[in-house]
All heavy atoms as a GROMACS GRO file, in nm:
protein
  633
    1MET      N    1   1.323  11.968   4.214
    1MET     CA    2   1.276  11.882   4.106
    1MET      C    3   1.130  11.850   4.135
    1MET      O    4   1.090  11.838   4.240
    1MET     CB    5   1.357  11.750   4.116
    1MET     CG    6   1.494  11.747   4.063
    1MET     SD    7   1.494  11.760   3.884
    1MET     CE    8   1.648  11.856   3.863
    2LYS      N    9   1.066  11.841   4.018
    2LYS     CA   10   0.927  11.795   4.021
    2LYS      C   11   0.916  11.649   3.996
    2LYS      O   12   1.004  11.590   3.930
    2LYS     CB   13   0.848  11.877   3.914
    2LYS     CG   14   0.847  12.031   3.929
    2LYS     CD   15   0.776  12.091   3.822
    2LYS     CE   16   0.782  12.238   3.831
    2LYS     NZ   17   0.741  12.306   3.710
    3LYS      N   18   0.802  11.595   4.035
    3LYS     CA   19   0.786  11.452   4.010
    3LYS      C   20   0.788  11.413   3.870
    3LYS      O   21   0.844  11.299   3.842
    3LYS     CB   22   0.648  11.412   4.067
    3LYS     CG   23   0.616  11.267   4.063
    3LYS     CD   24   0.482  11.237   4.134
    3LYS     CE   25   0.454  11.083   4.132
    3LYS     NZ   26   0.327  11.050   4.195
    4GLU      N   27   0.755  11.496   3.781
    4GLU     CA   28   0.761  11.460   3.634
    4GLU      C   29   0.886  11.484   3.567
    4GLU      O   30   0.911  11.447   3.454
    4GLU     CB   31   0.643  11.522   3.554
    4GLU     CG   32   0.657  11.676   3.552
    4GLU     CD   33   0.588  11.753   3.677
    4GLU    OE1   34   0.544  11.683   3.770
    4GLU    OE2   35   0.582  11.872   3.672
    5ASP      N   36   0.982  11.554   3.634
    5ASP     CA   37   1.115  11.586   3.575
    5ASP      C   38   1.194  11.460   3.556
    5ASP      O   39   1.196  11.363   3.646
    5ASP     CB   40   1.195  11.679   3.674
    5ASP     CG   41   1.136  11.822   3.669
    5ASP    OD1   42   1.058  11.855   3.582
    5ASP    OD2   43   1.167  11.894   3.761
    6LEU      N   44   1.264  11.454   3.455
    6LEU     CA   45   1.355  11.341   3.415
    6LEU      C   46   1.494  11.380   3.442
    6LEU      O   47   1.541  11.491   3.394
    6LEU     CB   48   1.333  11.296   3.272
    6LEU     CG   49   1.389  11.168   3.223
    6LEU    CD1   50   1.336  11.055   3.298
    6LEU    CD2   51   1.359  11.147   3.072
    7VAL      N   52   1.569  11.294   3.503
    7VAL     CA   53   1.714  11.314   3.547
    7VAL      C   54   1.792  11.200   3.477
    7VAL      O   55   1.764  11.093   3.495
    7VAL     CB   56   1.727  11.319   3.695
    7VAL    CG1   57   1.877  11.334   3.730
    7VAL    CG2   58   1.654  11.443   3.756
    8TYR      N   59   1.902  11.243   3.408
    8TYR     CA   60   1.989  11.152   3.340
    8TYR      C   61   2.105  11.115   3.442
    8TYR      O   62   2.171  11.199   3.491
    8TYR     CB   63   2.041  11.218   3.213
    8TYR     CG   64   2.118  11.123   3.116
    8TYR    CD1   65   2.050  11.077   3.005
    8TYR    CD2   66   2.235  11.074   3.142
    8TYR    CE1   67   2.108  10.992   2.916
    8TYR    CE2   68   2.305  10.985   3.054
    8TYR     CZ   69   2.242  10.945   2.948
    8TYR     OH   70   2.302  10.868   2.848
    9ILE      N   71   2.118  10.984   3.456
    9ILE     CA   72   2.228  10.933   3.539
    9ILE      C   73   2.345  10.889   3.459
    9ILE      O   74   2.339  10.812   3.369
    9ILE     CB   75   2.188  10.817   3.636
    9ILE    CG1   76   2.049  10.851   3.704
    9ILE    CG2   77   2.296  10.775   3.721
    9ILE    CD1   78   2.060  10.964   3.795
   10CYS      N   79   2.460  10.955   3.480
   10CYS     CA   80   2.581  10.920   3.406
   10CYS      C   81   2.674  10.856   3.510
   10CYS      O   82   2.713  10.915   3.611
   10CYS     CB   83   2.645  11.043   3.348
   10CYS     SG   84   2.783  11.020   3.253
   11SER      N   85   2.727  10.730   3.474
   11SER     CA   86   2.826  10.663   3.560
   11SER      C   87   2.899  10.569   3.465
   11SER      O   88   2.869  10.543   3.358
   11SER     CB   89   2.754  10.588   3.666
   11SER     OG   90   2.669  10.492   3.623
   12PRO      N   91   3.013  10.519   3.520
   12PRO     CA   92   3.098  10.432   3.429
   12PRO      C   93   3.024  10.305   3.388
   12PRO      O   94   2.949  10.245   3.463
   12PRO     CB   95   3.212  10.394   3.526
   12PRO     CG   96   3.214  10.499   3.628
   12PRO     CD   97   3.077  10.539   3.653
   13LEU      N   98   3.055  10.265   3.263
   13LEU     CA   99   2.993  10.141   3.210
   13LEU      C  100   3.107  10.049   3.167
   13LEU      O  101   3.121   9.929   3.214
   13LEU     CB  102   2.914  10.168   3.088
   13LEU     CG  103   2.861  10.038   3.018
   13LEU    CD1  104   2.776   9.954   3.106
   13LEU    CD2  105   2.786  10.070   2.884
   14SER      N  106   3.201  10.091   3.092
   14SER     CA  107   3.310  10.007   3.044
   14SER      C  108   3.391   9.952   3.160
   14SER      O  109   3.413  10.018   3.255
   14SER     CB  110   3.394  10.073   2.937
   14SER     OG  111   3.461  10.186   2.993
   15ALA      N  112   3.443   9.829   3.137
   15ALA     CA  113   3.526   9.761   3.231
   15ALA      C  114   3.605   9.655   3.165
   15ALA      O  115   3.567   9.613   3.053
   15ALA     CB  116   3.437   9.703   3.341
   16PRO      N  117   3.716   9.603   3.227
   16PRO     CA  118   3.800   9.510   3.161
   16PRO      C  119   3.729   9.374   3.136
   16PRO      O  120   3.763   9.304   3.039
   16PRO     CB  121   3.911   9.480   3.262
   16PRO     CG  122   3.902   9.600   3.354
   16PRO     CD  123   3.769   9.654   3.358
   17THR      N  124   3.629   9.334   3.217
   17THR     CA  125   3.560   9.209   3.196
   17THR      C  126   3.415   9.226   3.182
   17THR      O  127   3.359   9.328   3.223
   17THR     CB  128   3.592   9.117   3.308
   17THR    OG1  129   3.523   9.161   3.424
   17THR    CG2  130   3.740   9.093   3.336
   18LYS      N  131   3.349   9.133   3.115
   18LYS     CA  132   3.206   9.142   3.108
   18LYS      C  133   3.127   9.143   3.242
   18LYS      O  134   3.037   9.210   3.260
   18LYS     CB  135   3.154   9.022   3.019
   18LYS     CG  136   3.029   9.047   2.955
   18LYS     CD  137   3.006   8.948   2.843
   18LYS     CE  138   2.890   8.978   2.753
   18LYS     NZ  139   2.918   9.051   2.637
   19ALA      N  140   3.185   9.064   3.340
   19ALA     CA  141   3.125   9.053   3.471
   19ALA      C  142   3.141   9.197   3.533
   19ALA      O  143   3.043   9.241   3.608
   19ALA     CB  144   3.192   8.956   3.552
   20MET      N  145   3.250   9.268   3.522
   20MET     CA  146   3.263   9.398   3.583
   20MET      C  147   3.163   9.498   3.511
   20MET      O  148   3.113   9.587   3.573
   20MET     CB  149   3.409   9.442   3.576
   20MET     CG  150   3.498   9.356   3.660
   20MET     SD  151   3.674   9.401   3.628
   20MET     CE  152   3.686   9.547   3.720
   21MET      N  153   3.147   9.487   3.384
   21MET     CA  154   3.056   9.566   3.303
   21MET      C  155   2.916   9.548   3.356
   21MET      O  156   2.843   9.644   3.380
   21MET     CB  157   3.061   9.545   3.153
   21MET     CG  158   2.985   9.649   3.077
   21MET     SD  159   3.011   9.621   2.904
   21MET     CE  160   2.842   9.567   2.860
   22LYS      N  161   2.882   9.421   3.388
   22LYS     CA  162   2.749   9.389   3.435
   22LYS      C  163   2.725   9.461   3.573
   22LYS      O  164   2.624   9.504   3.612
   22LYS     CB  165   2.723   9.238   3.444
   22LYS     CG  166   2.694   9.174   3.309
   22LYS     CD  167   2.558   9.200   3.276
   22LYS     CE  168   2.512   9.115   3.160
   22LYS     NZ  169   2.383   9.150   3.110
   23ARG      N  170   2.832   9.456   3.650
   23ARG     CA  171   2.832   9.511   3.784
   23ARG      C  172   2.811   9.674   3.773
   23ARG      O  173   2.735   9.728   3.842
   23ARG     CB  174   2.961   9.485   3.866
   23ARG     CG  175   2.952   9.533   4.002
   23ARG     CD  176   3.074   9.496   4.088
   23ARG     NE  177   3.182   9.584   4.044
   23ARG     CZ  178   3.313   9.553   4.040
   23ARG    NH1  179   3.348   9.430   4.080
   23ARG    NH2  180   3.397   9.641   4.003
   24ASN      N  181   2.869   9.729   3.679
   24ASN     CA  182   2.863   9.869   3.651
   24ASN      C  183   2.707   9.903   3.609
   24ASN      O  184   2.657  10.009   3.642
   24ASN     CB  185   2.957   9.921   3.554
   24ASN     CG  186   3.100   9.939   3.606
   24ASN    OD1  187   3.116   9.940   3.732
   24ASN    ND2  188   3.201   9.942   3.522
   25MET      N  189   2.658   9.820   3.526
   25MET     CA  190   2.518   9.836   3.483
   25MET      C  191   2.428   9.829   3.600
   25MET      O  192   2.334   9.907   3.610
   25MET     CB  193   2.476   9.719   3.374
   25MET     CG  194   2.542   9.734   3.243
   25MET     SD  195   2.517   9.586   3.141
   25MET     CE  196   2.339   9.587   3.125
   26SER      N  197   2.452   9.733   3.689
   26SER     CA  198   2.368   9.723   3.806
   26SER      C  199   2.376   9.845   3.895
   26SER      O  200   2.280   9.892   3.955
   26SER     CB  201   2.407   9.599   3.886
   26SER     OG  202   2.341   9.584   4.001
   27LYS      N  203   2.495   9.899   3.917
   27LYS     CA  204   2.529  10.020   3.995
   27LYS      C  205   2.450  10.137   3.940
   27LYS      O  206   2.392  10.211   4.004
   27LYS     CB  207   2.673  10.044   3.994
   27LYS     CG  208   2.752   9.960   4.092
   27LYS     CD  209   2.904  10.007   4.088
   27LYS     CE  210   2.988   9.930   4.172
   27LYS     NZ  211   3.129   9.976   4.174
   28ALA      N  212   2.445  10.150   3.806
   28ALA     CA  213   2.379  10.258   3.740
   28ALA      C  214   2.232  10.255   3.765
   28ALA      O  215   2.168  10.354   3.796
   28ALA     CB  216   2.402  10.259   3.585
   29GLY      N  217   2.169  10.136   3.768
   29GLY     CA  218   2.035  10.124   3.799
   29GLY      C  219   2.005  10.160   3.944
   29GLY      O  220   1.908  10.222   3.975
   30ILE      N  221   2.097  10.116   4.038
   30ILE     CA  222   2.080  10.156   4.174
   30ILE      C  223   2.089  10.307   4.190
   30ILE      O  224   2.008  10.369   4.262
   30ILE     CB  225   2.194  10.087   4.256
   30ILE    CG1  226   2.163   9.939   4.264
   30ILE    CG2  227   2.199  10.147   4.397
   30ILE    CD1  228   2.281   9.847   4.316
   31TYR      N  229   2.187  10.369   4.132
   31TYR     CA  230   2.200  10.514   4.132
   31TYR      C  231   2.066  10.583   4.085
   31TYR      O  232   2.029  10.682   4.143
   31TYR     CB  233   2.319  10.563   4.048
   31TYR     CG  234   2.452  10.511   4.078
   31TYR    CD1  235   2.548  10.500   3.986
   31TYR    CD2  236   2.487  10.478   4.213
   31TYR    CE1  237   2.680  10.443   4.022
   31TYR    CE2  238   2.608  10.426   4.252
   31TYR     CZ  239   2.704  10.415   4.155
   31TYR     OH  240   2.821  10.362   4.184
   32ALA      N  241   2.011  10.533   3.976
   32ALA     CA  242   1.890  10.590   3.916
   32ALA      C  243   1.773  10.585   4.028
   32ALA      O  244   1.706  10.678   4.054
   32ALA     CB  245   1.846  10.526   3.795
   33LYS      N  246   1.769  10.464   4.094
   33LYS     CA  247   1.655  10.451   4.196
   33LYS      C  248   1.682  10.537   4.314
   33LYS      O  249   1.595  10.604   4.371
   33LYS     CB  250   1.655  10.308   4.243
   33LYS     CG  251   1.595  10.215   4.147
   33LYS     CD  252   1.598  10.067   4.193
   33LYS     CE  253   1.550   9.977   4.081
   33LYS     NZ  254   1.572   9.843   4.108
   34GLN      N  255   1.808  10.551   4.358
   34GLN     CA  256   1.845  10.640   4.465
   34GLN      C  257   1.814  10.789   4.435
   34GLN      O  258   1.756  10.855   4.521
   34GLN     CB  259   1.993  10.634   4.500
   34GLN     CG  260   2.029  10.502   4.569
   34GLN     CD  261   2.180  10.481   4.592
   34GLN    OE1  262   2.262  10.542   4.525
   34GLN    NE2  263   2.213  10.400   4.689
   35ILE      N  264   1.852  10.837   4.319
   35ILE     CA  265   1.824  10.978   4.280
   35ILE      C  266   1.669  10.997   4.269
   35ILE      O  267   1.625  11.098   4.317
   35ILE     CB  268   1.898  11.008   4.152
   35ILE    CG1  269   2.048  11.021   4.169
   35ILE    CG2  270   1.838  11.139   4.085
   35ILE    CD1  271   2.093  11.128   4.267
   36ALA      N  272   1.595  10.909   4.211
   36ALA     CA  273   1.461  10.915   4.202
   36ALA      C  274   1.389  10.922   4.343
   36ALA      O  275   1.300  11.020   4.363
   36ALA     CB  276   1.397  10.810   4.126
   37MET      N  277   1.438  10.852   4.430
   37MET     CA  278   1.379  10.858   4.570
   37MET      C  279   1.422  10.983   4.645
   37MET      O  280   1.340  11.045   4.714
   37MET     CB  281   1.422  10.736   4.654
   37MET     CG  282   1.356  10.609   4.603
   37MET     SD  283   1.423  10.455   4.700
   37MET     CE  284   1.381  10.507   4.869
   38TYR      N  285   1.552  11.020   4.632
   38TYR     CA  286   1.598  11.135   4.699
   38TYR      C  287   1.538  11.274   4.656
   38TYR      O  288   1.509  11.363   4.727
   38TYR     CB  289   1.752  11.139   4.687
   38TYR     CG  290   1.823  11.256   4.765
   38TYR    CD1  291   1.828  11.246   4.906
   38TYR    CD2  292   1.874  11.368   4.700
   38TYR    CE1  293   1.884  11.348   4.973
   38TYR    CE2  294   1.930  11.471   4.773
   38TYR     CZ  295   1.942  11.463   4.906
   38TYR     OH  296   1.990  11.562   4.974
   39TRP      N  297   1.532  11.281   4.513
   39TRP     CA  298   1.482  11.408   4.450
   39TRP      C  299   1.329  11.403   4.428
   39TRP      O  300   1.277  11.502   4.386
   39TRP     CB  301   1.561  11.440   4.330
   39TRP     CG  302   1.689  11.498   4.353
   39TRP    CD1  303   1.752  11.531   4.473
   39TRP    CD2  304   1.800  11.536   4.257
   39TRP    NE1  305   1.875  11.584   4.459
   39TRP    CE2  306   1.906  11.582   4.324
   39TRP    CE3  307   1.801  11.520   4.117
   39TRP    CZ2  308   2.022  11.627   4.260
   39TRP    CZ3  309   1.916  11.566   4.051
   39TRP    CH2  310   2.022  11.620   4.123
   40GLY      N  311   1.275  11.284   4.433
   40GLY     CA  312   1.125  11.278   4.404
   40GLY      C  313   1.095  11.303   4.257
   40GLY      O  314   1.005  11.366   4.219
   41CYS      N  315   1.182  11.246   4.163
   41CYS     CA  316   1.170  11.272   4.027
   41CYS      C  317   1.180  11.136   3.952
   41CYS      O  318   1.172  11.037   4.024
   41CYS     CB  319   1.282  11.362   3.972
   41CYS     SG  320   1.447  11.285   3.999
   42ARG      N  321   1.186  11.133   3.825
   42ARG     CA  322   1.209  11.023   3.749
   42ARG      C  323   1.361  11.018   3.698
   42ARG      O  324   1.406  11.122   3.644
   42ARG     CB  325   1.114  11.016   3.624
   42ARG     CG  326   0.973  11.013   3.651
   42ARG     CD  327   0.882  11.015   3.529
   42ARG     NE  328   0.913  11.142   3.464
   42ARG     CZ  329   0.900  11.156   3.327
   42ARG    NH1  330   0.862  11.059   3.252
   42ARG    NH2  331   0.928  11.270   3.271
   43ALA      N  332   1.432  10.918   3.732
   43ALA     CA  333   1.572  10.907   3.692
   43ALA      C  334   1.597  10.800   3.589
   43ALA      O  335   1.534  10.688   3.606
   43ALA     CB  336   1.656  10.893   3.816
   44ILE      N  337   1.682  10.819   3.502
   44ILE     CA  338   1.709  10.713   3.402
   44ILE      C  339   1.864  10.706   3.383
   44ILE      O  340   1.938  10.798   3.372
   44ILE     CB  341   1.633  10.744   3.262
   44ILE    CG1  342   1.655  10.629   3.177
   44ILE    CG2  343   1.683  10.869   3.212
   44ILE    CD1  344   1.562  10.626   3.049
   45ALA      N  345   1.904  10.579   3.372
   45ALA     CA  346   2.046  10.547   3.331
   45ALA      C  347   2.036  10.443   3.216
   45ALA      O  348   2.035  10.328   3.233
   45ALA     CB  349   2.121  10.483   3.451
   46PRO      N  350   2.036  10.506   3.091
   46PRO     CA  351   2.026  10.407   2.976
   46PRO      C  352   2.126  10.298   2.974
   46PRO      O  353   2.095  10.187   2.928
   46PRO     CB  354   2.032  10.503   2.857
   46PRO     CG  355   1.997  10.638   2.904
   46PRO     CD  356   2.048  10.645   3.044
   47HIS      N  357   2.248  10.331   3.018
   47HIS     CA  358   2.350  10.224   3.016
   47HIS      C  359   2.318  10.114   3.124
   47HIS      O  360   2.404  10.018   3.119
   47HIS     CB  361   2.484  10.284   3.035
   47HIS     CG  362   2.494  10.367   3.156
   47HIS    ND1  363   2.431  10.486   3.182
   47HIS    CD2  364   2.577  10.343   3.270
   47HIS    CE1  365   2.463  10.529   3.303
   47HIS    NE2  366   2.554  10.450   3.359
   48SER      N  367   2.222  10.125   3.203
   48SER     CA  368   2.190  10.020   3.299
   48SER      C  369   2.107   9.915   3.224
   48SER      O  370   2.096   9.803   3.272
   48SER     CB  371   2.113  10.073   3.413
   48SER     OG  372   1.985  10.115   3.376
   49LEU      N  373   2.058   9.945   3.100
   49LEU     CA  374   1.973   9.858   3.026
   49LEU      C  375   2.018   9.822   2.893
   49LEU      O  376   2.017   9.704   2.841
   49LEU     CB  377   1.828   9.903   3.019
   49LEU     CG  378   1.760   9.940   3.148
   49LEU    CD1  379   1.637  10.020   3.118
   49LEU    CD2  380   1.726   9.814   3.216
   50LEU      N  381   2.066   9.925   2.818
   50LEU     CA  382   2.103   9.906   2.681
   50LEU      C  383   2.194   9.791   2.641
   50LEU      O  384   2.178   9.729   2.534
   50LEU     CB  385   2.148  10.042   2.616
   50LEU     CG  386   2.033  10.137   2.586
   50LEU    CD1  387   2.090  10.270   2.536
   50LEU    CD2  388   1.934  10.090   2.497
   51PRO      N  389   2.304   9.785   2.725
   51PRO     CA  390   2.406   9.678   2.687
   51PRO      C  391   2.346   9.541   2.681
   51PRO      O  392   2.392   9.437   2.616
   51PRO     CB  393   2.506   9.684   2.791
   51PRO     CG  394   2.501   9.828   2.832
   51PRO     CD  395   2.356   9.865   2.826
   52ASP      N  396   2.230   9.512   2.741
   52ASP     CA  397   2.159   9.390   2.732
   52ASP      C  398   2.093   9.369   2.596
   52ASP      O  399   2.060   9.253   2.556
   52ASP     CB  400   2.051   9.366   2.839
   52ASP     CG  401   2.114   9.339   2.979
   52ASP    OD1  402   2.225   9.284   2.981
   52ASP    OD2  403   2.049   9.368   3.071
   53TYR      N  404   2.082   9.479   2.529
   53TYR     CA  405   2.001   9.470   2.392
   53TYR      C  406   2.087   9.510   2.273
   53TYR      O  407   2.054   9.472   2.167
   53TYR     CB  408   1.885   9.561   2.402
   53TYR     CG  409   1.788   9.525   2.508
   53TYR    CD1  410   1.793   9.594   2.633
   53TYR    CD2  411   1.700   9.422   2.495
   53TYR    CE1  412   1.710   9.554   2.736
   53TYR    CE2  413   1.619   9.386   2.604
   53TYR     CZ  414   1.621   9.450   2.726
   53TYR     OH  415   1.540   9.410   2.825
   54VAL      N  416   2.189   9.588   2.292
   54VAL     CA  417   2.284   9.630   2.179
   54VAL      C  418   2.425   9.596   2.221
   54VAL      O  419   2.462   9.603   2.334
   54VAL     CB  420   2.267   9.773   2.140
   54VAL    CG1  421   2.132   9.804   2.082
   54VAL    CG2  422   2.291   9.871   2.256
   55ASP      N  423   2.506   9.562   2.117
   55ASP     CA  424   2.635   9.520   2.140
   55ASP      C  425   2.733   9.635   2.110
   55ASP      O  426   2.735   9.679   1.992
   55ASP     CB  427   2.672   9.402   2.051
   55ASP     CG  428   2.814   9.346   2.074
   55ASP    OD1  429   2.899   9.421   2.135
   55ASP    OD2  430   2.831   9.228   2.037
   56ASP      N  431   2.796   9.688   2.212
   56ASP     CA  432   2.891   9.803   2.196
   56ASP      C  433   3.000   9.782   2.109
   56ASP      O  434   3.069   9.871   2.057
   56ASP     CB  435   2.937   9.841   2.340
   56ASP     CG  436   2.989   9.985   2.337
   56ASP    OD1  437   2.926  10.082   2.286
   56ASP    OD2  438   3.102  10.008   2.395
   57THR      N  439   3.042   9.653   2.082
   57THR     CA  440   3.151   9.620   1.998
   57THR      C  441   3.116   9.624   1.852
   57THR      O  442   3.198   9.612   1.773
   57THR     CB  443   3.213   9.486   2.036
   57THR    OG1  444   3.116   9.381   2.010
   57THR    CG2  445   3.264   9.476   2.177
   58ILE      N  446   2.986   9.636   1.823
   58ILE     CA  447   2.939   9.644   1.678
   58ILE      C  448   2.910   9.792   1.651
   58ILE      O  449   2.828   9.852   1.716
   58ILE     CB  450   2.807   9.560   1.655
   58ILE    CG1  451   2.838   9.413   1.683
   58ILE    CG2  452   2.755   9.585   1.518
   58ILE    CD1  453   2.722   9.326   1.683
   59PRO      N  454   2.991   9.852   1.568
   59PRO     CA  455   2.990   9.996   1.546
   59PRO      C  456   2.839  10.052   1.523
   59PRO      O  457   2.801  10.152   1.579
   59PRO     CB  458   3.067  10.022   1.422
   59PRO     CG  459   3.176   9.919   1.432
   59PRO     CD  460   3.090   9.793   1.482
   60GLN      N  461   2.758   9.978   1.439
   60GLN     CA  462   2.626  10.038   1.409
   60GLN      C  463   2.542  10.034   1.537
   60GLN      O  464   2.458  10.124   1.563
   60GLN     CB  465   2.552   9.943   1.306
   60GLN     CG  466   2.625   9.959   1.175
   60GLN     CD  467   2.594   9.841   1.075
   60GLN    OE1  468   2.589   9.731   1.121
   60GLN    NE2  469   2.569   9.871   0.952
   61GLU      N  470   2.548   9.925   1.619
   61GLU     CA  471   2.469   9.916   1.739
   61GLU      C  472   2.517  10.022   1.851
   61GLU      O  473   2.443  10.079   1.923
   61GLU     CB  474   2.473   9.774   1.795
   61GLU     CG  475   2.403   9.674   1.712
   61GLU     CD  476   2.381   9.537   1.770
   61GLU    OE1  477   2.401   9.524   1.892
   61GLU    OE2  478   2.364   9.446   1.696
   62ARG      N  479   2.651  10.043   1.846
   62ARG     CA  480   2.705  10.145   1.941
   62ARG      C  481   2.650  10.278   1.905
   62ARG      O  482   2.609  10.354   1.997
   62ARG     CB  483   2.857  10.140   1.939
   62ARG     CG  484   2.922  10.250   2.029
   62ARG     CD  485   3.062  10.238   2.021
   62ARG     NE  486   3.135  10.358   2.081
   62ARG     CZ  487   3.137  10.383   2.213
   62ARG    NH1  488   3.084  10.297   2.300
   62ARG    NH2  489   3.201  10.484   2.256
   63GLU      N  490   2.642  10.309   1.780
   63GLU     CA  491   2.592  10.431   1.733
   63GLU      C  492   2.444  10.450   1.775
   63GLU      O  493   2.406  10.560   1.820
   63GLU     CB  494   2.607  10.455   1.578
   63GLU     CG  495   2.572  10.589   1.520
   63GLU     CD  496   2.660  10.710   1.576
   63GLU    OE1  497   2.772  10.677   1.603
   63GLU    OE2  498   2.602  10.810   1.578
   64ILE      N  499   2.367  10.358   1.759
   64ILE     CA  500   2.230  10.358   1.790
   64ILE      C  501   2.212  10.377   1.943
   64ILE      O  502   2.135  10.467   1.990
   64ILE     CB  503   2.161  10.216   1.753
   64ILE    CG1  504   2.137  10.219   1.602
   64ILE    CG2  505   2.021  10.210   1.821
   64ILE    CD1  506   2.103  10.084   1.547
   65ALA      N  507   2.293  10.311   2.026
   65ALA     CA  508   2.296  10.332   2.172
   65ALA      C  509   2.329  10.475   2.203
   65ALA      O  510   2.260  10.541   2.292
   65ALA     CB  511   2.383  10.229   2.243
   66LEU      N  512   2.437  10.526   2.142
   66LEU     CA  513   2.478  10.671   2.171
   66LEU      C  514   2.369  10.765   2.128
   66LEU      O  515   2.333  10.861   2.214
   66LEU     CB  516   2.608  10.705   2.104
   66LEU     CG  517   2.733  10.621   2.150
   66LEU    CD1  518   2.844  10.648   2.053
   66LEU    CD2  519   2.762  10.663   2.301
   67GLU      N  520   2.308  10.747   2.018
   67GLU     CA  521   2.200  10.832   1.972
   67GLU      C  522   2.076  10.828   2.071
   67GLU      O  523   2.017  10.925   2.101
   67GLU     CB  524   2.158  10.802   1.834
   67GLU     CG  525   2.252  10.840   1.722
   67GLU     CD  526   2.210  10.802   1.582
   67GLU    OE1  527   2.090  10.769   1.567
   67GLU    OE2  528   2.300  10.786   1.499
   68PHE      N  529   2.049  10.715   2.113
   68PHE     CA  530   1.937  10.688   2.209
   68PHE      C  531   1.976  10.769   2.342
   68PHE      O  532   1.883  10.854   2.389
   68PHE     CB  533   1.923  10.546   2.243
   68PHE     CG  534   1.809  10.521   2.345
   68PHE    CD1  535   1.678  10.524   2.314
   68PHE    CD2  536   1.844  10.497   2.486
   68PHE    CE1  537   1.573  10.506   2.405
   68PHE    CE2  538   1.749  10.479   2.578
   68PHE     CZ  539   1.615  10.480   2.542
   69GLY      N  540   2.085  10.755   2.393
   69GLY     CA  541   2.123  10.820   2.519
   69GLY      C  542   2.116  10.974   2.496
   69GLY      O  543   2.074  11.039   2.584
   70LEU      N  544   2.171  11.022   2.386
   70LEU     CA  545   2.163  11.172   2.359
   70LEU      C  546   2.019  11.219   2.350
   70LEU      O  547   1.993  11.330   2.398
   70LEU     CB  548   2.248  11.202   2.234
   70LEU     CG  549   2.398  11.189   2.257
   70LEU    CD1  550   2.465  11.217   2.125
   70LEU    CD2  551   2.446  11.283   2.366
   71SER      N  552   1.940  11.138   2.284
   71SER     CA  553   1.796  11.186   2.262
   71SER      C  554   1.724  11.195   2.402
   71SER      O  555   1.647  11.279   2.427
   71SER     CB  556   1.725  11.095   2.167
   71SER     OG  557   1.705  10.968   2.231
   72ILE      N  558   1.757  11.096   2.486
   72ILE     CA  559   1.701  11.101   2.625
   72ILE      C  560   1.758  11.214   2.704
   72ILE      O  561   1.683  11.295   2.772
   72ILE     CB  562   1.727  10.972   2.707
   72ILE    CG1  563   1.663  10.852   2.637
   72ILE    CG2  564   1.689  10.988   2.850
   72ILE    CD1  565   1.511  10.853   2.643
   73LEU      N  566   1.881  11.238   2.689
   73LEU     CA  567   1.952  11.351   2.760
   73LEU      C  568   1.886  11.488   2.724
   73LEU      O  569   1.869  11.575   2.814
   73LEU     CB  570   2.100  11.350   2.734
   73LEU     CG  571   2.184  11.460   2.798
   73LEU    CD1  572   2.173  11.453   2.946
   73LEU    CD2  573   2.327  11.453   2.756
   74LYS      N  574   1.852  11.507   2.600
   74LYS     CA  575   1.785  11.633   2.549
   74LYS      C  576   1.661  11.667   2.625
   74LYS      O  577   1.630  11.785   2.639
   74LYS     CB  578   1.765  11.625   2.400
   74LYS     CG  579   1.893  11.634   2.316
   74LYS     CD  580   1.858  11.620   2.171
   74LYS     CE  581   1.981  11.614   2.092
   74LYS     NZ  582   1.966  11.593   1.951
   75ILE      N  583   1.590  11.573   2.682
   75ILE     CA  584   1.459  11.597   2.744
   75ILE      C  585   1.473  11.594   2.901
   75ILE      O  586   1.371  11.619   2.961
   75ILE     CB  587   1.355  11.502   2.698
   75ILE    CG1  588   1.379  11.360   2.737
   75ILE    CG2  589   1.319  11.522   2.550
   75ILE    CD1  590   1.269  11.261   2.714
   76CYS      N  591   1.597  11.578   2.947
   76CYS     CA  592   1.616  11.577   3.089
   76CYS      C  593   1.634  11.711   3.158
   76CYS      O  594   1.684  11.799   3.081
   76CYS     CB  595   1.742  11.492   3.120
   76CYS     SG  596   1.714  11.312   3.097
   77LYS      N  597   1.592  11.725   3.273
   77LYS     CA  598   1.604  11.850   3.347
   77LYS      C  599   1.739  11.862   3.415
   77LYS      O  600   1.783  11.970   3.448
   77LYS     CB  601   1.495  11.877   3.445
   77LYS     CG  602   1.355  11.873   3.384
   77LYS     CD  603   1.333  12.008   3.320
   77LYS     CE  604   1.189  12.010   3.267
   77LYS     NZ  605   1.163  12.119   3.179
   78ALA      N  606   1.805  11.753   3.437
   78ALA     CA  607   1.932  11.758   3.504
   78ALA      C  608   2.019  11.632   3.473
   78ALA      O  609   1.970  11.535   3.417
   78ALA     CB  610   1.906  11.751   3.658
   79LEU      N  611   2.140  11.645   3.499
   79LEU     CA  612   2.244  11.537   3.468
   79LEU      C  613   2.318  11.512   3.603
   79LEU      O  614   2.372  11.606   3.661
   79LEU     CB  615   2.338  11.582   3.365
   79LEU     CG  616   2.473  11.494   3.336
   79LEU    CD1  617   2.415  11.354   3.283
   79LEU    CD2  618   2.553  11.564   3.239
   80VAL      N  619   2.317  11.391   3.640
   80VAL     CA  620   2.388  11.349   3.771
   80VAL      C  621   2.504  11.266   3.727
   80VAL      O  622   2.486  11.169   3.666
   80VAL     CB  623   2.295  11.278   3.865
   80VAL    CG1  624   2.376  11.225   3.983
   80VAL    CG2  625   2.185  11.372   3.911
   81ILE      N  626   2.627  11.307   3.769
   81ILE     CA  627   2.746  11.230   3.740
   81ILE      C  628   2.801  11.171   3.866
   81ILE      O  629   2.812  11.231   3.962
   81ILE     CB  630   2.853  11.312   3.668
   81ILE    CG1  631   2.792  11.377   3.543
   81ILE    CG2  632   2.978  11.238   3.650
   81ILE    CD1  633   2.879  11.481   3.475
   0.00000   0.00000   0.00000
């Protein structure tokens, strides 16, 4: 990986409670930081941030979030699950 390469981090988001979902968001951010440090690239986990701004229970907002994630994924050099 090159320093300018973008890597998409995919990890669980949904959970039975809002607190557990927040924990999953936090974990996604940690995973992105770990991958960025390990591979020396730029890593992104959109689901570590987007749920703070869009509501997944509102269909229009969910669609926007999904489209955003897919548009980021298209420019990534790798996907880490």
